[in-house]
mmCIF file of the N, C-alpha and C atoms, coordinates in Angstrom:
data_MODEL
# 
_entry.id   MODEL 
# 
loop_
_atom_site.group_PDB 
_atom_site.id 
_atom_site.type_symbol 
_atom_site.label_atom_id 
_atom_site.label_alt_id 
_atom_site.label_comp_id 
_atom_site.label_asym_id 
_atom_site.label_entity_id 
_atom_site.label_seq_id 
_atom_site.pdbx_PDB_ins_code 
_atom_site.Cartn_x 
_atom_site.Cartn_y 
_atom_site.Cartn_z 
_atom_site.occupancy 
_atom_site.B_iso_or_equiv 
_atom_site.pdbx_formal_charge 
_atom_site.auth_seq_id 
_atom_site.auth_comp_id 
_atom_site.auth_asym_id 
_atom_site.auth_atom_id 
_atom_site.pdbx_PDB_model_num 
ATOM 1   N N  . MET A 1 1  ? 176.652 38.284 10.002  1.00 0.00 ? 1  MET A N  1 
ATOM 2   C CA . MET A 1 1  ? 175.567 39.224 10.160  1.00 0.00 ? 1  MET A CA 1 
ATOM 3   C C  . MET A 1 1  ? 174.279 38.473 10.430  1.00 0.00 ? 1  MET A C  1 
ATOM 4   N N  . GLU A 1 2  ? 173.454 39.010 11.266  1.00 0.00 ? 2  GLU A N  1 
ATOM 5   C CA . GLU A 1 2  ? 172.145 38.433 11.556  1.00 0.00 ? 2  GLU A CA 1 
ATOM 6   C C  . GLU A 1 2  ? 171.093 39.504 11.348  1.00 0.00 ? 2  GLU A C  1 
ATOM 7   N N  . ALA A 1 3  ? 169.954 39.121 10.790  1.00 0.00 ? 3  ALA A N  1 
ATOM 8   C CA . ALA A 1 3  ? 168.859 40.067 10.569  1.00 0.00 ? 3  ALA A CA 1 
ATOM 9   C C  . ALA A 1 3  ? 167.545 39.384 10.900  1.00 0.00 ? 3  ALA A C  1 
ATOM 10  N N  . ILE A 1 4  ? 166.606 40.135 11.402  1.00 0.00 ? 4  ILE A N  1 
ATOM 11  C CA . ILE A 1 4  ? 165.248 39.639 11.626  1.00 0.00 ? 4  ILE A CA 1 
ATOM 12  C C  . ILE A 1 4  ? 164.436 40.104 10.424  1.00 0.00 ? 4  ILE A C  1 
ATOM 13  N N  . LEU A 1 5  ? 163.896 39.149 9.669   1.00 0.00 ? 5  LEU A N  1 
ATOM 14  C CA . LEU A 1 5  ? 163.167 39.461 8.451   1.00 0.00 ? 5  LEU A CA 1 
ATOM 15  C C  . LEU A 1 5  ? 161.719 39.011 8.571   1.00 0.00 ? 5  LEU A C  1 
ATOM 16  N N  . LYS A 1 6  ? 160.816 39.761 7.975   1.00 0.00 ? 6  LYS A N  1 
ATOM 17  C CA . LYS A 1 6  ? 159.400 39.423 7.983   1.00 0.00 ? 6  LYS A CA 1 
ATOM 18  C C  . LYS A 1 6  ? 159.061 38.632 6.723   1.00 0.00 ? 6  LYS A C  1 
ATOM 19  N N  . ILE A 1 7  ? 158.426 37.492 6.901   1.00 0.00 ? 7  ILE A N  1 
ATOM 20  C CA . ILE A 1 7  ? 157.968 36.687 5.763   1.00 0.00 ? 7  ILE A CA 1 
ATOM 21  C C  . ILE A 1 7  ? 156.692 37.325 5.229   1.00 0.00 ? 7  ILE A C  1 
ATOM 22  N N  . GLN A 1 8  ? 156.637 37.516 3.907   1.00 0.00 ? 8  GLN A N  1 
ATOM 23  C CA . GLN A 1 8  ? 155.485 38.143 3.279   1.00 0.00 ? 8  GLN A CA 1 
ATOM 24  C C  . GLN A 1 8  ? 154.950 37.261 2.167   1.00 0.00 ? 8  GLN A C  1 
ATOM 25  N N  . LYS A 1 9  ? 153.672 37.404 1.886   1.00 0.00 ? 9  LYS A N  1 
ATOM 26  C CA . LYS A 1 9  ? 153.045 36.645 0.801   1.00 0.00 ? 9  LYS A CA 1 
ATOM 27  C C  . LYS A 1 9  ? 153.501 37.233 -0.534  1.00 0.00 ? 9  LYS A C  1 
ATOM 28  N N  . TRP A 1 10 ? 153.990 36.371 -1.422  1.00 0.00 ? 10 TRP A N  1 
ATOM 29  C CA . TRP A 1 10 ? 154.380 36.743 -2.773  1.00 0.00 ? 10 TRP A CA 1 
ATOM 30  C C  . TRP A 1 10 ? 153.677 35.781 -3.714  1.00 0.00 ? 10 TRP A C  1 
ATOM 31  N N  . GLY A 1 11 ? 152.662 36.230 -4.404  1.00 0.00 ? 11 GLY A N  1 
ATOM 32  C CA . GLY A 1 11 ? 151.891 35.338 -5.278  1.00 0.00 ? 11 GLY A CA 1 
ATOM 33  C C  . GLY A 1 11 ? 151.273 34.228 -4.463  1.00 0.00 ? 11 GLY A C  1 
ATOM 34  N N  . ASN A 1 12 ? 151.513 32.974 -4.869  1.00 0.00 ? 12 ASN A N  1 
ATOM 35  C CA . ASN A 1 12 ? 150.984 31.823 -4.135  1.00 0.00 ? 12 ASN A CA 1 
ATOM 36  C C  . ASN A 1 12 ? 151.955 31.322 -3.082  1.00 0.00 ? 12 ASN A C  1 
ATOM 37  N N  . GLY A 1 13 ? 153.105 31.967 -2.952  1.00 0.00 ? 13 GLY A N  1 
ATOM 38  C CA . GLY A 1 13 ? 154.122 31.513 -2.007  1.00 0.00 ? 13 GLY A CA 1 
ATOM 39  C C  . GLY A 1 13 ? 154.427 32.566 -0.964  1.00 0.00 ? 13 GLY A C  1 
ATOM 40  N N  . LEU A 1 14 ? 155.545 32.370 -0.302  1.00 0.00 ? 14 LEU A N  1 
ATOM 41  C CA . LEU A 1 14 ? 156.026 33.291 0.715   1.00 0.00 ? 14 LEU A CA 1 
ATOM 42  C C  . LEU A 1 14 ? 157.439 33.721 0.355   1.00 0.00 ? 14 LEU A C  1 
ATOM 43  N N  . GLY A 1 15 ? 157.841 34.901 0.793   1.00 0.00 ? 15 GLY A N  1 
ATOM 44  C CA . GLY A 1 15 ? 159.183 35.367 0.478   1.00 0.00 ? 15 GLY A CA 1 
ATOM 45  C C  . GLY A 1 15 ? 159.737 36.269 1.565   1.00 0.00 ? 15 GLY A C  1 
ATOM 46  N N  . ILE A 1 16 ? 161.044 36.498 1.483   1.00 0.00 ? 16 ILE A N  1 
ATOM 47  C CA . ILE A 1 16 ? 161.722 37.441 2.358   1.00 0.00 ? 16 ILE A CA 1 
ATOM 48  C C  . ILE A 1 16 ? 162.528 38.387 1.488   1.00 0.00 ? 16 ILE A C  1 
ATOM 49  N N  . ASN A 1 17 ? 162.802 39.558 1.993   1.00 0.00 ? 17 ASN A N  1 
ATOM 50  C CA . ASN A 1 17 ? 163.632 40.531 1.308   1.00 0.00 ? 17 ASN A CA 1 
ATOM 51  C C  . ASN A 1 17 ? 165.020 40.448 1.928   1.00 0.00 ? 17 ASN A C  1 
ATOM 52  N N  . ILE A 1 18 ? 166.019 40.059 1.136   1.00 0.00 ? 18 ILE A N  1 
ATOM 53  C CA . ILE A 1 18 ? 167.385 39.907 1.634   1.00 0.00 ? 18 ILE A CA 1 
ATOM 54  C C  . ILE A 1 18 ? 168.030 41.293 1.681   1.00 0.00 ? 18 ILE A C  1 
ATOM 55  N N  . PRO A 1 19 ? 168.512 41.715 2.846   1.00 0.00 ? 19 PRO A N  1 
ATOM 56  C CA . PRO A 1 19 ? 169.145 43.027 2.946   1.00 0.00 ? 19 PRO A CA 1 
ATOM 57  C C  . PRO A 1 19 ? 170.327 43.155 1.980   1.00 0.00 ? 19 PRO A C  1 
ATOM 58  N N  . SER A 1 20 ? 170.529 44.357 1.425   1.00 0.00 ? 20 SER A N  1 
ATOM 59  C CA . SER A 1 20 ? 171.576 44.555 0.425   1.00 0.00 ? 20 SER A CA 1 
ATOM 60  C C  . SER A 1 20 ? 172.962 44.239 0.970   1.00 0.00 ? 20 SER A C  1 
ATOM 61  N N  . VAL A 1 21 ? 173.219 44.511 2.237   1.00 0.00 ? 21 VAL A N  1 
ATOM 62  C CA . VAL A 1 21 ? 174.534 44.217 2.797   1.00 0.00 ? 21 VAL A CA 1 
ATOM 63  C C  . VAL A 1 21 ? 174.821 42.710 2.750   1.00 0.00 ? 21 VAL A C  1 
ATOM 64  N N  . VAL A 1 22 ? 173.808 41.898 2.982   1.00 0.00 ? 22 VAL A N  1 
ATOM 65  C CA . VAL A 1 22 ? 173.967 40.442 2.915   1.00 0.00 ? 22 VAL A CA 1 
ATOM 66  C C  . VAL A 1 22 ? 174.114 40.012 1.458   1.00 0.00 ? 22 VAL A C  1 
ATOM 67  N N  . ALA A 1 23 ? 173.258 40.542 0.587   1.00 0.00 ? 23 ALA A N  1 
ATOM 68  C CA . ALA A 1 23 ? 173.312 40.195 -0.836  1.00 0.00 ? 23 ALA A CA 1 
ATOM 69  C C  . ALA A 1 23 ? 174.675 40.546 -1.428  1.00 0.00 ? 23 ALA A C  1 
ATOM 70  N N  . ASN A 1 24 ? 175.178 41.716 -1.106  1.00 0.00 ? 24 ASN A N  1 
ATOM 71  C CA . ASN A 1 24 ? 176.483 42.138 -1.634  1.00 0.00 ? 24 ASN A CA 1 
ATOM 72  C C  . ASN A 1 24 ? 177.607 41.254 -1.100  1.00 0.00 ? 24 ASN A C  1 
ATOM 73  N N  . ASP A 1 25 ? 177.552 40.931 0.181   1.00 0.00 ? 25 ASP A N  1 
ATOM 74  C CA . ASP A 1 25 ? 178.593 40.112 0.794   1.00 0.00 ? 25 ASP A CA 1 
ATOM 75  C C  . ASP A 1 25 ? 178.650 38.715 0.180   1.00 0.00 ? 25 ASP A C  1 
ATOM 76  N N  . LEU A 1 26 ? 177.496 38.192 -0.229  1.00 0.00 ? 26 LEU A N  1 
ATOM 77  C CA . LEU A 1 26 ? 177.427 36.840 -0.805  1.00 0.00 ? 26 LEU A CA 1 
ATOM 78  C C  . LEU A 1 26 ? 177.376 36.853 -2.330  1.00 0.00 ? 26 LEU A C  1 
ATOM 79  N N  . SER A 1 27 ? 177.528 38.024 -2.934  1.00 0.00 ? 27 SER A N  1 
ATOM 80  C CA . SER A 1 27 ? 177.473 38.184 -4.400  1.00 0.00 ? 27 SER A CA 1 
ATOM 81  C C  . SER A 1 27 ? 176.147 37.685 -4.970  1.00 0.00 ? 27 SER A C  1 
ATOM 82  N N  . LEU A 1 28 ? 175.055 37.938 -4.255  1.00 0.00 ? 28 LEU A N  1 
ATOM 83  C CA . LEU A 1 28 ? 173.722 37.568 -4.745  1.00 0.00 ? 28 LEU A CA 1 
ATOM 84  C C  . LEU A 1 28 ? 173.236 38.668 -5.671  1.00 0.00 ? 28 LEU A C  1 
ATOM 85  N N  . LYS A 1 29 ? 172.672 38.263 -6.803  1.00 0.00 ? 29 LYS A N  1 
ATOM 86  C CA . LYS A 1 29 ? 172.178 39.224 -7.779  1.00 0.00 ? 29 LYS A CA 1 
ATOM 87  C C  . LYS A 1 29 ? 170.799 38.787 -8.264  1.00 0.00 ? 29 LYS A C  1 
ATOM 88  N N  . GLU A 1 30 ? 170.048 39.735 -8.770  1.00 0.00 ? 30 GLU A N  1 
ATOM 89  C CA . GLU A 1 30 ? 168.731 39.431 -9.317  1.00 0.00 ? 30 GLU A CA 1 
ATOM 90  C C  . GLU A 1 30 ? 168.863 38.376 -10.405 1.00 0.00 ? 30 GLU A C  1 
ATOM 91  N N  . GLY A 1 31 ? 167.990 37.383 -10.389 1.00 0.00 ? 31 GLY A N  1 
ATOM 92  C CA . GLY A 1 31 ? 167.993 36.320 -11.382 1.00 0.00 ? 31 GLY A CA 1 
ATOM 93  C C  . GLY A 1 31 ? 168.815 35.110 -10.992 1.00 0.00 ? 31 GLY A C  1 
ATOM 94  N N  . LEU A 1 32 ? 169.631 35.234 -9.941  1.00 0.00 ? 32 LEU A N  1 
ATOM 95  C CA . LEU A 1 32 ? 170.428 34.100 -9.467  1.00 0.00 ? 32 LEU A CA 1 
ATOM 96  C C  . LEU A 1 32 ? 169.507 33.054 -8.849  1.00 0.00 ? 32 LEU A C  1 
ATOM 97  N N  . TYR A 1 33 ? 169.780 31.804 -9.084  1.00 0.00 ? 33 TYR A N  1 
ATOM 98  C CA . TYR A 1 33 ? 169.020 30.729 -8.469  1.00 0.00 ? 33 TYR A CA 1 
ATOM 99  C C  . TYR A 1 33 ? 169.642 30.366 -7.131  1.00 0.00 ? 33 TYR A C  1 
ATOM 100 N N  . VAL A 1 34 ? 168.807 30.003 -6.178  1.00 0.00 ? 34 VAL A N  1 
ATOM 101 C CA . VAL A 1 34 ? 169.282 29.548 -4.880  1.00 0.00 ? 34 VAL A CA 1 
ATOM 102 C C  . VAL A 1 34 ? 168.644 28.207 -4.563  1.00 0.00 ? 34 VAL A C  1 
ATOM 103 N N  . ARG A 1 35 ? 169.344 27.418 -3.775  1.00 0.00 ? 35 ARG A N  1 
ATOM 104 C CA . ARG A 1 35 ? 168.813 26.148 -3.287  1.00 0.00 ? 35 ARG A CA 1 
ATOM 105 C C  . ARG A 1 35 ? 168.322 26.384 -1.862  1.00 0.00 ? 35 ARG A C  1 
ATOM 106 N N  . VAL A 1 36 ? 167.095 25.966 -1.574  1.00 0.00 ? 36 VAL A N  1 
ATOM 107 C CA . VAL A 1 36 ? 166.532 26.078 -0.233  1.00 0.00 ? 36 VAL A CA 1 
ATOM 108 C C  . VAL A 1 36 ? 166.383 24.667 0.309   1.00 0.00 ? 36 VAL A C  1 
ATOM 109 N N  . GLN A 1 37 ? 167.020 24.403 1.433   1.00 0.00 ? 37 GLN A N  1 
ATOM 110 C CA . GLN A 1 37 ? 166.963 23.085 2.052   1.00 0.00 ? 37 GLN A CA 1 
ATOM 111 C C  . GLN A 1 37 ? 166.454 23.207 3.480   1.00 0.00 ? 37 GLN A C  1 
ATOM 112 N N  . LYS A 1 38 ? 165.524 22.344 3.824   1.00 0.00 ? 38 LYS A N  1 
ATOM 113 C CA . LYS A 1 38 ? 165.022 22.287 5.194   1.00 0.00 ? 38 LYS A CA 1 
ATOM 114 C C  . LYS A 1 38 ? 166.006 21.490 6.033   1.00 0.00 ? 38 LYS A C  1 
ATOM 115 N N  . ASN A 1 39 ? 166.279 21.960 7.235   1.00 0.00 ? 39 ASN A N  1 
ATOM 116 C CA . ASN A 1 39 ? 167.105 21.193 8.158   1.00 0.00 ? 39 ASN A CA 1 
ATOM 117 C C  . ASN A 1 39 ? 166.417 21.138 9.513   1.00 0.00 ? 39 ASN A C  1 
ATOM 118 N N  . ARG A 1 40 ? 167.049 20.566 10.510  1.00 0.00 ? 40 ARG A N  1 
ATOM 119 C CA . ARG A 1 40 ? 166.421 20.425 11.828  1.00 0.00 ? 40 ARG A CA 1 
ATOM 120 C C  . ARG A 1 40 ? 166.025 21.756 12.456  1.00 0.00 ? 40 ARG A C  1 
ATOM 121 N N  . ASN A 1 41 ? 166.833 22.771 12.232  1.00 0.00 ? 41 ASN A N  1 
ATOM 122 C CA . ASN A 1 41 ? 166.616 24.051 12.904  1.00 0.00 ? 41 ASN A CA 1 
ATOM 123 C C  . ASN A 1 41 ? 165.897 25.093 12.060  1.00 0.00 ? 41 ASN A C  1 
ATOM 124 N N  . GLY A 1 42 ? 165.674 24.830 10.809  1.00 0.00 ? 42 GLY A N  1 
ATOM 125 C CA . GLY A 1 42 ? 165.027 25.812 9.941   1.00 0.00 ? 42 GLY A CA 1 
ATOM 126 C C  . GLY A 1 42 ? 165.331 25.544 8.491   1.00 0.00 ? 42 GLY A C  1 
ATOM 127 N N  . ILE A 1 43 ? 165.806 26.565 7.785   1.00 0.00 ? 43 ILE A N  1 
ATOM 128 C CA . ILE A 1 43 ? 166.130 26.414 6.373   1.00 0.00 ? 43 ILE A CA 1 
ATOM 129 C C  . ILE A 1 43 ? 167.530 26.948 6.096   1.00 0.00 ? 43 ILE A C  1 
ATOM 130 N N  . ASN A 1 44 ? 168.129 26.432 5.049   1.00 0.00 ? 44 ASN A N  1 
ATOM 131 C CA . ASN A 1 44 ? 169.421 26.896 4.564   1.00 0.00 ? 44 ASN A CA 1 
ATOM 132 C C  . ASN A 1 44 ? 169.212 27.369 3.126   1.00 0.00 ? 44 ASN A C  1 
ATOM 133 N N  . ILE A 1 45 ? 169.721 28.548 2.799   1.00 0.00 ? 45 ILE A N  1 
ATOM 134 C CA . ILE A 1 45 ? 169.613 29.101 1.447   1.00 0.00 ? 45 ILE A CA 1 
ATOM 135 C C  . ILE A 1 45 ? 171.032 29.320 0.933   1.00 0.00 ? 45 ILE A C  1 
ATOM 136 N N  . GLU A 1 46 ? 171.340 28.735 -0.218  1.00 0.00 ? 46 GLU A N  1 
ATOM 137 C CA . GLU A 1 46 ? 172.677 28.921 -0.781  1.00 0.00 ? 46 GLU A CA 1 
ATOM 138 C C  . GLU A 1 46 ? 172.586 29.111 -2.286  1.00 0.00 ? 46 GLU A C  1 
ATOM 139 N N  . PRO A 1 47 ? 173.504 29.884 -2.874  1.00 0.00 ? 47 PRO A N  1 
ATOM 140 C CA . PRO A 1 47 ? 173.494 30.100 -4.325  1.00 0.00 ? 47 PRO A CA 1 
ATOM 141 C C  . PRO A 1 47 ? 173.593 28.768 -5.070  1.00 0.00 ? 47 PRO A C  1 
ATOM 142 N N  . LYS A 1 48 ? 172.909 28.677 -6.185  1.00 0.00 ? 48 LYS A N  1 
ATOM 143 C CA . LYS A 1 48 ? 172.882 27.463 -7.008  1.00 0.00 ? 48 LYS A CA 1 
ATOM 144 C C  . LYS A 1 48 ? 173.364 27.803 -8.405  1.00 0.00 ? 48 LYS A C  1 
ATOM 145 N N  . LYS A 1 49 ? 174.155 26.925 -8.984  1.00 0.00 ? 49 LYS A N  1 
ATOM 146 C CA . LYS A 1 49 ? 174.592 27.131 -10.368 1.00 0.00 ? 49 LYS A CA 1 
ATOM 147 C C  . LYS A 1 49 ? 173.379 27.167 -11.286 1.00 0.00 ? 49 LYS A C  1 
ATOM 148 N N  . THR A 1 50 ? 173.491 27.905 -12.372 1.00 0.00 ? 50 THR A N  1 
ATOM 149 C CA . THR A 1 50 ? 172.445 27.885 -13.388 1.00 0.00 ? 50 THR A CA 1 
ATOM 150 C C  . THR A 1 50 ? 172.663 26.664 -14.278 1.00 0.00 ? 50 THR A C  1 
ATOM 151 N N  . ILE A 1 51 ? 171.643 26.268 -14.973 1.00 0.00 ? 51 ILE A N  1 
ATOM 152 C CA . ILE A 1 51 ? 171.722 25.107 -15.861 1.00 0.00 ? 51 ILE A CA 1 
ATOM 153 C C  . ILE A 1 51 ? 172.870 25.278 -16.860 1.00 0.00 ? 51 ILE A C  1 
ATOM 154 N N  . ALA A 1 52 ? 173.072 26.495 -17.349 1.00 0.00 ? 52 ALA A N  1 
ATOM 155 C CA . ALA A 1 52 ? 174.110 26.732 -18.354 1.00 0.00 ? 52 ALA A CA 1 
ATOM 156 C C  . ALA A 1 52 ? 175.508 26.450 -17.814 1.00 0.00 ? 52 ALA A C  1 
ATOM 157 N N  . SER A 1 53 ? 175.689 26.505 -16.499 1.00 0.00 ? 53 SER A N  1 
ATOM 158 C CA . SER A 1 53 ? 177.023 26.302 -15.949 1.00 0.00 ? 53 SER A CA 1 
ATOM 159 C C  . SER A 1 53 ? 177.275 24.857 -15.523 1.00 0.00 ? 53 SER A C  1 
ATOM 160 N N  . TYR A 1 54 ? 176.295 23.970 -15.729 1.00 0.00 ? 54 TYR A N  1 
ATOM 161 C CA . TYR A 1 54 ? 176.478 22.557 -15.405 1.00 0.00 ? 54 TYR A CA 1 
ATOM 162 C C  . TYR A 1 54 ? 177.130 21.817 -16.565 1.00 0.00 ? 54 TYR A C  1 
ATOM 163 N N  . ASN A 1 55 ? 177.808 20.750 -16.239 1.00 0.00 ? 55 ASN A N  1 
ATOM 164 C CA . ASN A 1 55 ? 178.229 19.836 -17.285 1.00 0.00 ? 55 ASN A CA 1 
ATOM 165 C C  . ASN A 1 55 ? 177.467 18.528 -17.059 1.00 0.00 ? 55 ASN A C  1 
ATOM 166 N N  . LEU A 1 56 ? 177.572 17.610 -17.976 1.00 0.00 ? 56 LEU A N  1 
ATOM 167 C CA . LEU A 1 56 ? 176.791 16.382 -17.904 1.00 0.00 ? 56 LEU A CA 1 
ATOM 168 C C  . LEU A 1 56 ? 177.051 15.616 -16.611 1.00 0.00 ? 56 LEU A C  1 
ATOM 169 N N  . THR A 1 57 ? 178.287 15.537 -16.168 1.00 0.00 ? 57 THR A N  1 
ATOM 170 C CA . THR A 1 57 ? 178.613 14.815 -14.933 1.00 0.00 ? 57 THR A CA 1 
ATOM 171 C C  . THR A 1 57 ? 177.913 15.454 -13.734 1.00 0.00 ? 57 THR A C  1 
ATOM 172 N N  . ASP A 1 58 ? 177.930 16.792 -13.653 1.00 0.00 ? 58 ASP A N  1 
ATOM 173 C CA . ASP A 1 58 ? 177.237 17.493 -12.568 1.00 0.00 ? 58 ASP A CA 1 
ATOM 174 C C  . ASP A 1 58 ? 175.754 17.148 -12.565 1.00 0.00 ? 58 ASP A C  1 
ATOM 175 N N  . MET A 1 59 ? 175.134 17.190 -13.752 1.00 0.00 ? 59 MET A N  1 
ATOM 176 C CA . MET A 1 59 ? 173.698 16.930 -13.837 1.00 0.00 ? 59 MET A CA 1 
ATOM 177 C C  . MET A 1 59 ? 173.374 15.487 -13.467 1.00 0.00 ? 59 MET A C  1 
ATOM 178 N N  . LEU A 1 60 ? 174.160 14.532 -13.931 1.00 0.00 ? 60 LEU A N  1 
ATOM 179 C CA . LEU A 1 60 ? 173.908 13.132 -13.601 1.00 0.00 ? 60 LEU A CA 1 
ATOM 180 C C  . LEU A 1 60 ? 174.076 12.870 -12.110 1.00 0.00 ? 60 LEU A C  1 
ATOM 181 N N  . ASN A 1 61 ? 175.000 13.587 -11.461 1.00 0.00 ? 61 ASN A N  1 
ATOM 182 C CA . ASN A 1 61 ? 175.212 13.425 -10.027 1.00 0.00 ? 61 ASN A CA 1 
ATOM 183 C C  . ASN A 1 61 ? 174.036 13.941 -9.202  1.00 0.00 ? 61 ASN A C  1 
ATOM 184 N N  . GLU A 1 62 ? 173.176 14.777 -9.805  1.00 0.00 ? 62 GLU A N  1 
ATOM 185 C CA . GLU A 1 62 ? 172.006 15.312 -9.108  1.00 0.00 ? 62 GLU A CA 1 
ATOM 186 C C  . GLU A 1 62 ? 170.830 14.328 -9.115  1.00 0.00 ? 62 GLU A C  1 
ATOM 187 N N  . ILE A 1 63 ? 170.888 13.254 -9.922  1.00 0.00 ? 63 ILE A N  1 
ATOM 188 C CA . ILE A 1 63 ? 169.786 12.292 -10.007 1.00 0.00 ? 63 ILE A CA 1 
ATOM 189 C C  . ILE A 1 63 ? 169.781 11.409 -8.769  1.00 0.00 ? 63 ILE A C  1 
ATOM 190 N N  . THR A 1 64 ? 168.619 11.311 -8.151  1.00 0.00 ? 64 THR A N  1 
ATOM 191 C CA . THR A 1 64 ? 168.442 10.445 -6.980  1.00 0.00 ? 64 THR A CA 1 
ATOM 192 C C  . THR A 1 64 ? 167.210 9.580  -7.184  1.00 0.00 ? 64 THR A C  1 
ATOM 193 N N  . ASP A 1 65 ? 167.011 8.612  -6.311  1.00 0.00 ? 65 ASP A N  1 
ATOM 194 C CA . ASP A 1 65 ? 165.799 7.787  -6.376  1.00 0.00 ? 65 ASP A CA 1 
ATOM 195 C C  . ASP A 1 65 ? 164.548 8.633  -6.177  1.00 0.00 ? 65 ASP A C  1 
ATOM 196 N N  . ASN A 1 66 ? 164.663 9.765  -5.489  1.00 0.00 ? 66 ASN A N  1 
ATOM 197 C CA . ASN A 1 66 ? 163.503 10.616 -5.215  1.00 0.00 ? 66 ASN A CA 1 
ATOM 198 C C  . ASN A 1 66 ? 163.126 11.528 -6.369  1.00 0.00 ? 66 ASN A C  1 
ATOM 199 N N  . ASN A 1 67 ? 164.068 11.839 -7.280  1.00 0.00 ? 67 ASN A N  1 
ATOM 200 C CA . ASN A 1 67 ? 163.727 12.784 -8.342  1.00 0.00 ? 67 ASN A CA 1 
ATOM 201 C C  . ASN A 1 67 ? 163.778 12.183 -9.753  1.00 0.00 ? 67 ASN A C  1 
ATOM 202 N N  . ILE A 1 68 ? 164.126 10.922 -9.876  1.00 0.00 ? 68 ILE A N  1 
ATOM 203 C CA . ILE A 1 68 ? 164.187 10.308 -11.206 1.00 0.00 ? 68 ILE A CA 1 
ATOM 204 C C  . ILE A 1 68 ? 162.765 10.001 -11.684 1.00 0.00 ? 68 ILE A C  1 
ATOM 205 N N  . HIS A 1 69 ? 162.502 10.214 -12.946 1.00 0.00 ? 69 HIS A N  1 
ATOM 206 C CA . HIS A 1 69 ? 161.168 9.924  -13.473 1.00 0.00 ? 69 HIS A CA 1 
ATOM 207 C C  . HIS A 1 69 ? 161.192 8.608  -14.240 1.00 0.00 ? 69 HIS A C  1 
ATOM 208 N N  . HIS A 1 70 ? 160.025 8.064  -14.419 1.00 0.00 ? 70 HIS A N  1 
ATOM 209 C CA . HIS A 1 70 ? 159.885 6.802  -15.142 1.00 0.00 ? 70 HIS A CA 1 
ATOM 210 C C  . HIS A 1 70 ? 159.713 7.082  -16.629 1.00 0.00 ? 70 HIS A C  1 
ATOM 211 N N  . CYS A 1 71 ? 159.944 6.075  -17.450 1.00 0.00 ? 71 CYS A N  1 
ATOM 212 C CA . CYS A 1 71 ? 159.760 6.217  -18.893 1.00 0.00 ? 71 CYS A CA 1 
ATOM 213 C C  . CYS A 1 71 ? 158.311 6.569  -19.193 1.00 0.00 ? 71 CYS A C  1 
ATOM 214 N N  . ILE A 1 72 ? 158.109 7.374  -20.211 1.00 0.00 ? 72 ILE A N  1 
ATOM 215 C CA . ILE A 1 72 ? 156.772 7.778  -20.624 1.00 0.00 ? 72 ILE A CA 1 
ATOM 216 C C  . ILE A 1 72 ? 156.518 7.191  -21.998 1.00 0.00 ? 72 ILE A C  1 
ATOM 217 N N  . GLU A 1 73 ? 155.470 6.392  -22.128 1.00 0.00 ? 73 GLU A N  1 
ATOM 218 C CA . GLU A 1 73 ? 155.100 5.786  -23.407 1.00 0.00 ? 73 GLU A CA 1 
ATOM 219 C C  . GLU A 1 73 ? 154.313 6.802  -24.208 1.00 0.00 ? 73 GLU A C  1 
ATOM 220 N N  . THR A 1 74 ? 154.743 7.067  -25.427 1.00 0.00 ? 74 THR A N  1 
ATOM 221 C CA . THR A 1 74 ? 154.067 8.057  -26.264 1.00 0.00 ? 74 THR A CA 1 
ATOM 222 C C  . THR A 1 74 ? 153.250 7.434  -27.399 1.00 0.00 ? 74 THR A C  1 
ATOM 223 N N  . GLY A 1 75 ? 153.181 6.122  -27.444 1.00 0.00 ? 75 GLY A N  1 
ATOM 224 C CA . GLY A 1 75 ? 152.398 5.473  -28.472 1.00 0.00 ? 75 GLY A CA 1 
ATOM 225 C C  . GLY A 1 75 ? 153.238 4.991  -29.643 1.00 0.00 ? 75 GLY A C  1 
ATOM 226 N N  . LYS A 1 76 ? 152.562 4.481  -30.651 1.00 0.00 ? 76 LYS A N  1 
ATOM 227 C CA . LYS A 1 76 ? 153.240 3.948  -31.835 1.00 0.00 ? 76 LYS A CA 1 
ATOM 228 C C  . LYS A 1 76 ? 153.732 5.091  -32.724 1.00 0.00 ? 76 LYS A C  1 
ATOM 229 N N  . PRO A 1 77 ? 154.770 4.824  -33.542 1.00 0.00 ? 77 PRO A N  1 
ATOM 230 C CA . PRO A 1 77 ? 155.238 5.843  -34.487 1.00 0.00 ? 77 PRO A CA 1 
ATOM 231 C C  . PRO A 1 77 ? 154.128 6.249  -35.439 1.00 0.00 ? 77 PRO A C  1 
ATOM 232 N N  . LEU A 1 78 ? 154.081 7.528  -35.800 1.00 0.00 ? 78 LEU A N  1 
ATOM 233 C CA . LEU A 1 78 ? 153.036 8.026  -36.693 1.00 0.00 ? 78 LEU A CA 1 
ATOM 234 C C  . LEU A 1 78 ? 153.563 8.305  -38.096 1.00 0.00 ? 78 LEU A C  1 
ATOM 235 N N  . GLY A 1 79 ? 154.877 8.407  -38.242 1.00 0.00 ? 79 GLY A N  1 
ATOM 236 C CA . GLY A 1 79 ? 155.453 8.730  -39.535 1.00 0.00 ? 79 GLY A CA 1 
ATOM 237 C C  . GLY A 1 79 ? 156.487 7.698  -39.922 1.00 0.00 ? 79 GLY A C  1 
ATOM 238 N N  . ASN A 1 80 ? 157.640 8.151  -40.325 1.00 0.00 ? 80 ASN A N  1 
ATOM 239 C CA . ASN A 1 80 ? 158.696 7.262  -40.771 1.00 0.00 ? 80 ASN A CA 1 
ATOM 240 C C  . ASN A 1 80 ? 159.795 7.069  -39.725 1.00 0.00 ? 80 ASN A C  1 
ATOM 241 N N  . GLU A 1 81 ? 159.430 7.273  -38.434 1.00 0.00 ? 81 GLU A N  1 
ATOM 242 C CA . GLU A 1 81 ? 160.431 7.120  -37.392 1.00 0.00 ? 81 GLU A CA 1 
ATOM 243 C C  . GLU A 1 81 ? 160.930 5.683  -37.344 1.00 0.00 ? 81 GLU A C  1 
ATOM 244 N N  . LEU A 1 82 ? 162.187 5.507  -36.992 1.00 0.00 ? 82 LEU A N  1 
ATOM 245 C CA . LEU A 1 82 ? 162.744 4.177  -36.812 1.00 0.00 ? 82 LEU A CA 1 
ATOM 246 C C  . LEU A 1 82 ? 162.860 3.906  -35.326 1.00 0.00 ? 82 LEU A C  1 
ATOM 247 N N  . TRP A 1 83 ? 162.112 2.965  -34.815 1.00 0.00 ? 83 TRP A N  1 
ATOM 248 C CA . TRP A 1 83 ? 162.149 2.643  -33.378 1.00 0.00 ? 83 TRP A CA 1 
ATOM 249 C C  . TRP A 1 83 ? 162.735 1.308  -33.223 1.00 0.00 ? 83 TRP A C  1 
# 
């Protein structure tokens, strides 16, 4: 199925309204997370697992050089912590 959709301002971003026939065909439901990826010809939108459905291996496989954060120093212990 192909549809021409109008991009509209939603808060500080932009959004589209997915037609119900497309949403039903892809089992899209309110609250579902989607991954949006830019490609050469435009964007790709696909359903994304929720955090609750990940296991540790899945989450570790998502770490890349681009999204890993550095250690954050929080200072010296203030109580009886063992460091």
